[in-house]
C-alpha positions as CSV (number, residue, x, y, z in Angstrom):
1,M,180.4,-38.8,47.9
2,K,182.0,-39.2,51.3
3,Y,185.3,-40.6,50.2
4,L,186.0,-38.2,47.3
5,P,188.1,-35.6,49.3
6,V,190.3,-38.4,50.7
7,V,190.9,-39.9,47.2
8,C,191.7,-36.5,45.8
9,L,194.4,-36.0,48.5
10,I,195.9,-39.4,47.8
11,I,196.0,-38.6,44.1
12,L,197.9,-35.4,44.9
13,L,200.4,-37.4,47.1
14,F,200.9,-40.0,44.4
15,T,201.8,-37.3,41.9
16,G,204.2,-35.5,44.2
17,C,201.9,-32.5,44.7
18,T,200.8,-31.0,48.0
19,P,197.7,-29.0,48.7
20,N,198.0,-25.3,48.9
21,S,195.6,-22.5,49.8
22,S,193.9,-22.8,46.4
23,A,193.3,-26.5,46.9
24,D,191.9,-26.5,50.5
25,I,188.9,-28.4,49.2
26,F,191.1,-31.4,48.9
27,R,192.4,-31.3,52.5
28,V,191.3,-34.2,54.7
29,P,189.9,-33.0,58.1
30,G,191.5,-34.7,61.1
31,H,194.8,-36.5,60.7
32,P,196.5,-36.1,57.3
33,K,199.6,-37.7,58.7
34,E,197.9,-41.1,58.6
35,Y,197.1,-40.6,54.9
36,A,200.7,-39.6,54.1
37,E,201.8,-42.8,55.8
38,F,199.2,-44.7,53.9
39,N,200.7,-43.3,50.7
40,N,204.2,-44.4,51.9
41,E,202.8,-47.9,52.4
42,L,201.4,-47.9,48.9
43,N,204.7,-46.6,47.5
44,R,206.5,-49.4,49.3
45,I,204.3,-52.0,47.5
46,R,204.9,-50.2,44.2
47,N,208.6,-50.2,44.8
48,D,208.5,-53.9,45.2
49,G,207.3,-54.1,41.6
50,A,203.5,-53.8,41.8
51,S,201.6,-51.2,39.8
52,F,198.1,-49.7,40.3
53,V,195.2,-51.0,38.4
54,E,192.2,-48.7,37.7
55,P,188.7,-50.1,37.0
56,S,187.8,-49.3,33.4
57,A,184.1,-48.5,33.9
58,G,181.5,-47.7,36.5
59,A,181.2,-45.0,39.1
60,H,184.4,-45.9,41.0
61,R,187.4,-45.7,38.7
62,Q,190.3,-44.9,41.0
63,A,192.9,-47.6,41.8
64,V,192.6,-46.5,45.4
65,Q,189.2,-46.4,47.0
66,L,188.4,-45.3,50.6
67,M,185.2,-46.6,52.0
68,D,183.8,-47.3,55.5
69,L,182.9,-50.9,54.8
70,D,182.0,-52.0,58.4
71,S,180.2,-48.7,59.5
72,D,182.6,-48.1,62.3
73,G,183.2,-44.5,61.3
74,S,186.7,-45.2,59.9
75,D,187.5,-45.7,56.2
76,E,189.1,-48.9,54.9
77,G,191.4,-48.7,51.8
78,I,190.6,-50.9,48.8
79,V,193.4,-51.0,46.3
80,F,194.0,-53.0,43.1
81,F,197.6,-53.9,42.2
82,R,199.1,-55.8,39.3
83,D,202.1,-58.1,39.8
84,S,205.0,-56.9,37.7
85,N,206.3,-60.4,37.4
86,N,203.0,-61.7,36.1
87,T,200.9,-59.1,34.1
88,Y,197.9,-61.4,34.3
89,K,197.9,-61.4,38.1
90,V,195.8,-58.6,39.7
91,S,195.1,-58.6,43.4
92,L,192.8,-56.7,45.7
93,Y,194.4,-55.3,48.8
94,L,192.3,-54.4,51.8
95,F,193.8,-51.9,54.2
96,K,192.4,-51.3,57.7
97,R,193.4,-48.8,60.4
98,N,195.0,-50.1,63.5
99,G,194.7,-48.6,67.0
100,D,196.9,-45.6,66.3
101,G,194.9,-44.8,63.1
102,R,197.5,-46.0,60.6
103,F,196.6,-48.0,57.5
104,T,198.0,-51.5,57.4
105,V,197.3,-54.5,55.1
106,F,194.4,-56.4,56.4
107,D,194.1,-59.0,53.7
108,I,194.9,-59.7,50.0
109,V,193.0,-61.8,47.5
110,E,194.1,-62.6,43.9
111,G,191.4,-61.8,41.4
112,P,190.3,-64.3,38.7
113,G,190.9,-61.8,35.9
114,S,193.7,-59.9,34.2
115,A,192.1,-56.5,34.7
116,V,189.4,-54.8,36.7
117,Q,186.2,-53.7,34.9
118,T,184.2,-52.3,37.8
119,V,184.0,-52.1,41.5
120,A,180.9,-51.2,43.6
121,F,180.1,-51.1,47.3
122,P,176.4,-52.0,47.9
123,D,174.8,-53.1,51.2
124,L,173.4,-56.4,50.0
125,F,172.5,-57.7,53.5
126,G,170.8,-54.7,54.8
127,N,173.1,-54.5,57.9
128,A,174.6,-51.1,57.1
129,N,177.9,-52.7,56.0
130,S,179.1,-52.6,52.4
131,E,180.2,-55.6,50.3
132,I,182.8,-55.3,47.6
133,V,181.5,-56.3,44.2
134,V,184.2,-56.6,41.5
135,G,183.8,-57.2,37.8
136,W,187.0,-58.9,36.6
137,D,188.1,-58.8,32.9
138,G,188.9,-62.4,31.9
139,G,190.8,-61.3,28.8
140,S,190.4,-62.4,25.2
141,D,190.3,-66.1,25.9
142,K,188.3,-66.2,29.2
143,N,184.9,-65.1,30.3
144,N,184.5,-62.1,32.6
145,I,183.9,-63.0,36.3
146,L,181.9,-61.2,38.9
147,T,182.9,-61.7,42.5
148,V,181.3,-60.5,45.7
149,Y,183.4,-60.1,48.9
150,S,182.7,-59.1,52.4
151,M,185.0,-57.9,55.1
152,Q,184.9,-60.2,58.1
153,D,188.1,-61.6,59.8
154,G,189.6,-61.1,56.4
155,I,188.2,-60.9,52.8
156,V,185.5,-63.5,52.4
157,E,184.3,-64.5,48.9
158,L,180.5,-64.8,48.9
159,M,180.0,-65.5,45.2
160,S,181.9,-65.9,41.9
161,I,180.1,-66.3,38.6
162,E,180.5,-65.5,34.9
163,Y,178.7,-62.3,33.8
164,Q,178.3,-59.7,31.1
165,H,176.7,-56.8,33.1
166,Y,175.3,-56.5,36.6
167,V,172.7,-54.2,38.2
168,I,172.5,-53.1,41.8
169,Y,168.9,-52.0,42.5
170,D,166.2,-52.8,45.0
171,M,163.9,-54.8,42.8
172,N,161.7,-56.5,45.5
173,A,161.0,-53.2,47.5
174,D,162.4,-54.5,50.8
175,G,164.8,-51.6,51.2
176,I,167.9,-53.7,50.5
177,D,170.1,-53.6,47.4
178,D,169.6,-56.5,45.1
179,L,172.2,-57.9,42.7
180,S,170.9,-58.8,39.2
181,V,173.3,-60.4,36.7
182,I,173.1,-60.7,33.0
183,Y,174.9,-63.7,31.5
184,D,174.8,-66.1,28.5
185,D,173.3,-69.5,29.2
186,K,174.7,-72.7,27.6
187,T,172.8,-72.0,24.3
188,G,174.3,-68.5,24.0
189,R,170.9,-66.8,24.8
190,K,171.0,-64.0,27.4
191,K,169.3,-64.3,30.8
192,I,169.1,-62.0,33.8
193,A,169.2,-63.5,37.3
194,M,168.5,-62.0,40.7
195,Y,170.6,-62.8,43.8
196,V,169.7,-62.0,47.4
197,C,171.3,-62.7,50.8
198,S,170.7,-65.9,52.6
199,Q,172.8,-67.2,55.6
200,N,175.8,-65.1,54.9
201,T,175.9,-65.9,51.2
202,L,174.2,-64.9,48.0
203,V,171.7,-67.2,46.3
204,K,169.9,-67.0,43.0
205,T,166.2,-66.6,43.6
206,S,164.8,-66.2,40.1
207,E,165.8,-65.5,36.5
208,T,164.2,-64.7,33.2
209,W,165.1,-64.6,29.5
210,L,166.0,-61.6,27.5
211,S,164.9,-61.4,23.9
212,K,166.0,-64.2,21.7
213,G,168.5,-63.0,19.0
214,I,169.9,-59.9,20.7
215,K,173.5,-59.2,20.1
216,N,175.1,-56.4,22.1
217,I,173.5,-54.7,25.1
218,E,173.6,-51.0,24.3
219,R,172.0,-49.4,27.3
220,I,170.7,-50.4,30.8
221,R,168.6,-48.1,32.9
222,T,166.8,-48.6,36.2
223,G,163.7,-46.7,37.3
224,V,160.1,-47.3,37.9
225,A,157.3,-48.3,35.6
226,D,153.7,-47.2,35.8
227,G,152.4,-48.0,39.3
228,D,155.9,-47.4,40.9
229,S,157.1,-50.9,40.1
230,A,160.9,-51.1,40.2
231,C,162.2,-52.1,36.8
232,I,165.3,-52.5,34.6
233,Y,165.2,-51.4,31.0
234,I,167.6,-53.4,28.9
235,E,168.1,-52.1,25.3
236,S,170.1,-54.2,22.9
237,T,170.9,-54.5,19.2
238,Y,168.7,-57.0,17.5
239,V,169.9,-59.2,14.6
240,E,167.2,-58.0,12.1
241,Q,165.3,-55.1,13.5
242,G,167.8,-52.7,15.0
243,L,166.9,-52.2,18.7
244,V,164.8,-54.0,21.2
245,T,163.9,-53.2,24.8
246,D,163.3,-55.8,27.5
247,L,161.6,-54.5,30.6
248,I,162.3,-56.5,33.8
249,V,160.2,-56.2,36.9
250,F,159.8,-58.2,40.1
251,N,156.4,-60.0,40.5
252,D,157.4,-62.5,43.2
253,K,160.1,-63.3,40.8
254,L,162.0,-61.6,37.9
255,D,159.6,-61.1,34.9
256,N,160.3,-59.8,31.4
257,I,156.9,-58.2,30.9
258,T,157.6,-57.1,27.3
259,L,158.6,-60.6,26.1
260,D,156.3,-62.3,23.6
261,P,155.9,-65.9,24.8
262,D,155.6,-67.4,21.3
263,S,158.5,-65.7,19.5
264,G,160.7,-65.2,22.6
265,V,161.2,-61.6,21.6
266,S,159.9,-58.3,22.9
267,L,158.1,-57.6,19.6
268,E,156.2,-54.5,20.8
269,T,159.5,-52.7,21.5
270,M,161.4,-53.6,18.4
271,R,162.5,-50.6,16.2
272,K,164.9,-49.8,13.5
273,Y,165.1,-46.1,14.5
274,P,167.9,-45.4,17.0
275,A,165.9,-44.0,19.9
276,F,166.4,-45.1,23.5
277,T,164.1,-45.2,26.5
278,E,163.9,-42.0,28.5
279,D,161.7,-39.9,30.7
280,V,160.5,-37.7,27.9
281,N,157.8,-35.9,29.8
282,G,159.7,-35.5,33.1
283,D,157.2,-37.4,35.3
284,G,159.8,-39.7,36.8
285,V,158.7,-42.8,34.7
286,L,160.7,-44.0,31.7
287,E,158.9,-44.3,28.4
288,I,159.8,-46.7,25.6
289,P,160.0,-45.1,22.1
290,K,157.8,-46.3,19.2
291,P,159.0,-44.6,16.0
292,V,156.3,-43.4,13.6
293,K,157.2,-42.7,9.9
294,L,155.8,-39.4,8.8
295,A,155.0,-38.4,5.2
296,G,156.5,-35.4,3.4
297,P,154.3,-32.4,2.5
298,D,152.3,-32.5,-0.7
299,G,153.2,-36.2,-1.2
300,E,156.9,-35.4,-1.5
301,N,159.3,-38.4,-1.6
302,G,162.7,-38.3,-0.1
303,D,164.4,-39.3,3.1
304,A,162.1,-40.6,5.8
305,V,161.1,-38.3,8.6
306,W,160.3,-39.9,11.9
307,G,158.3,-38.9,14.9
308,I,158.2,-40.9,18.1
309,L,155.3,-42.2,20.1
310,W,156.4,-42.7,23.7
311,Q,154.8,-45.6,25.5
312,R,154.4,-46.4,29.2
313,V,154.2,-50.1,30.1
314,K,151.7,-51.2,32.8
315,P,153.3,-54.1,34.6
316,S,150.0,-55.4,36.0
317,G,148.3,-55.9,32.6
318,K,151.5,-56.0,30.6
319,S,149.9,-53.4,28.3
320,F,151.2,-50.3,26.5
321,E,149.8,-46.8,26.8
322,D,150.8,-43.8,24.5
323,I,152.0,-41.0,26.7
324,A,153.5,-38.4,24.3
325,F,154.4,-37.8,20.7
326,T,157.7,-36.0,19.8
327,Y,159.8,-34.9,16.9
328,H,163.6,-34.9,17.7
329,S,166.1,-32.7,15.9
330,Y,169.3,-34.7,16.7
331,I,171.5,-32.3,14.8
332,D,170.4,-29.2,16.8
333,N,169.8,-31.2,20.0
334,W,166.2,-30.3,20.7
335,Y,162.8,-31.9,20.5
336,I,159.2,-30.8,20.6
337,M,156.4,-32.4,22.6
338,M,153.1,-32.7,20.9
339,P,149.7,-34.3,21.7
340,V,149.5,-38.0,21.1
341,E,146.6,-37.6,18.6
342,W,148.8,-35.4,16.4
343,S,150.8,-38.5,15.4
344,E,148.4,-39.2,12.6
345,H,148.0,-35.6,11.4
346,I,151.5,-34.3,11.2
347,I,154.0,-34.2,8.4
348,I,157.4,-32.5,8.6
349,R,159.9,-31.0,6.2
350,Y,163.5,-29.9,6.8
351,E,164.6,-26.7,5.1
352,S,167.9,-24.9,4.9
353,K,166.7,-21.4,4.0
354,R,169.9,-19.3,4.2
355,F,173.4,-19.6,5.5
356,G,173.4,-20.1,9.3
357,E,169.7,-20.9,9.4
358,T,167.8,-24.2,9.3
359,A,164.1,-24.7,9.6
360,I,161.9,-27.6,10.6
361,E,158.4,-27.0,9.2
362,F,155.3,-28.8,10.6
363,F,152.3,-29.3,8.4
364,E,148.8,-30.6,9.0
365,T,147.7,-33.4,6.6
366,S,144.7,-32.8,4.5
367,V,142.1,-35.0,2.9
368,T,142.4,-32.8,-0.2
369,G,146.1,-33.7,-0.5
370,K,147.2,-30.1,0.1
371,A,149.1,-29.8,3.4
372,E,148.7,-26.7,5.5
373,K,151.7,-25.3,7.4
374,L,151.2,-25.1,11.2
375,F,154.4,-23.7,12.6
376,T,158.2,-23.6,12.0
377,I,161.1,-24.0,14.4
378,Y,164.3,-22.2,13.4
379,S,167.9,-22.9,14.5
380,I,170.0,-19.8,13.8
381,T,173.8,-19.3,14.0
382,G,176.1,-16.6,12.8
383,D,176.7,-12.9,13.5
384,N,173.3,-11.9,12.4
385,R,171.4,-14.5,14.3
386,A,169.6,-12.0,16.5
387,A,168.3,-10.1,13.5
388,L,167.1,-13.3,11.9
389,A,165.4,-14.4,15.1
390,G,163.7,-11.0,15.2
391,I,162.1,-11.2,11.7
392,S,158.4,-10.2,11.9
393,G,156.2,-13.0,13.0
394,R,159.0,-14.9,14.8
395,F,159.6,-15.2,18.5
396,T,162.6,-16.5,20.4
397,L,162.4,-19.9,22.2
398,A,165.9,-20.1,23.6
399,A,169.5,-19.1,23.2
400,K,172.2,-21.6,23.8
401,G,175.9,-21.1,23.1
402,S,176.2,-19.6,19.6
403,Q,172.7,-20.6,18.5
404,I,169.3,-18.9,18.8
405,Y,166.1,-21.0,18.5
406,A,163.0,-19.2,17.2
407,A,159.5,-20.2,16.0
408,E,156.8,-18.9,13.8
409,I,153.1,-19.8,13.9
410,H,151.2,-20.2,10.6
411,K,147.9,-21.7,11.8
412,D,146.4,-21.4,15.2
413,R,144.8,-24.8,15.8
414,L,145.1,-28.5,15.1
415,L,142.3,-30.8,16.2
416,K,141.4,-29.6,19.8
417,T,144.7,-28.0,20.5
418,R,145.3,-24.2,20.2
419,I,148.7,-23.3,18.7
420,D,150.0,-20.1,20.2
421,E,153.3,-18.8,21.5
422,E,152.8,-20.3,25.0
423,F,152.1,-23.7,23.5
424,I,155.3,-23.7,21.4
425,K,157.4,-22.5,24.3
426,Q,156.1,-25.2,26.6
427,A,156.5,-27.9,23.8
428,F,160.1,-27.0,22.9
429,R,162.7,-28.7,24.9
430,F,166.4,-29.5,24.8
431,R,167.6,-33.1,24.7
432,Q,169.5,-34.3,27.8
433,N,172.8,-36.1,27.2
434,E,172.5,-39.4,29.0
435,L,175.0,-42.0,30.0
436,T,174.6,-45.5,28.6
437,M,175.0,-47.0,32.0
438,G,174.0,-45.4,35.3
439,E,175.9,-45.6,38.6
440,N,174.0,-48.7,39.7
441,V,174.6,-50.5,36.4
442,F,177.9,-52.1,35.3
């Protein structure tokens, strides 16, 4: 990020530290004197009783942001201050360089909230300039407010609305950032609305419902659906069924393509199992999980074992296509990718065979009722893990930290798929830790 070194220098100045030979990476090329004077100006405001306010979420969490808002090659300073005489008063200060390169206050606006949730700097008008999008925390007794500002002769407010989350993403494929806002309508049901630029302001062009009955939004991701359609995946807790995913695309207007028109809920994406949308096969398209309850071997009863069918949504026909079938070991942070047709032929058992070793055993169902063991995945820890991984018949899949992962094959085929060492190694994967919200989601 082009502003990061400058921000790091200012942080050092705030804390009384100065860069040395081991911290040259934080030095600002050009004229550090101006940044020292900028720091002095900020300290003057603080000495008058103001205090810094840091955004609590999002990609930009420093109280002091340096961004070239007007594309003139020179950074502006965006700083949030709280008034010490009124803790509910938070203001945005915009600093601009004058002719000799020094930062001076260009304009100040008081925010409509008592804290700052997020700040972002998209180009909403496609003119190479950046707007300032601020999510303000309204506090316990007020709604959160989203404001959009532009830098003109001063700070100009383009829009101010109530919101819960917002997404900055090019939904209509015109090469310009779009602003999509999630909010509660008068009935308390959630909607998502899209805003685009028009005559130096932002106007709502379309909106669509999210699933009826959702409570908290747990995760929002942006990406592409099948056919390269830009989309927003919104995953929420549902009153009765656990989780539900709403998939929003732009077809001349915003459209929730998973929403069932009769129930008002995305029924096909409802699930009680806590799995979230992800690109499970690495093809750049996010898939939606459909949990599948698997039986235990030999008719055993006990805790339910779940596999997951991963489905891709086709926006044109609003239909679902099974892409992959997986089993996830959330304890040991791995999963195994299997052919879709195996979902009706696999049963799984968890075993703790000895201290420091756990085993996940995969069986093939049988019409006779006697399950046949296909293969086993071992997670091994402890000082003798190498010896356990090297037991005859086993082969190593991976070593990570203090664990070794190994496998053993018991049967060489299921349906049309040959099960060999290469198949297991290709199918075994580590889970990726993912953030709930991406950098373009707030």
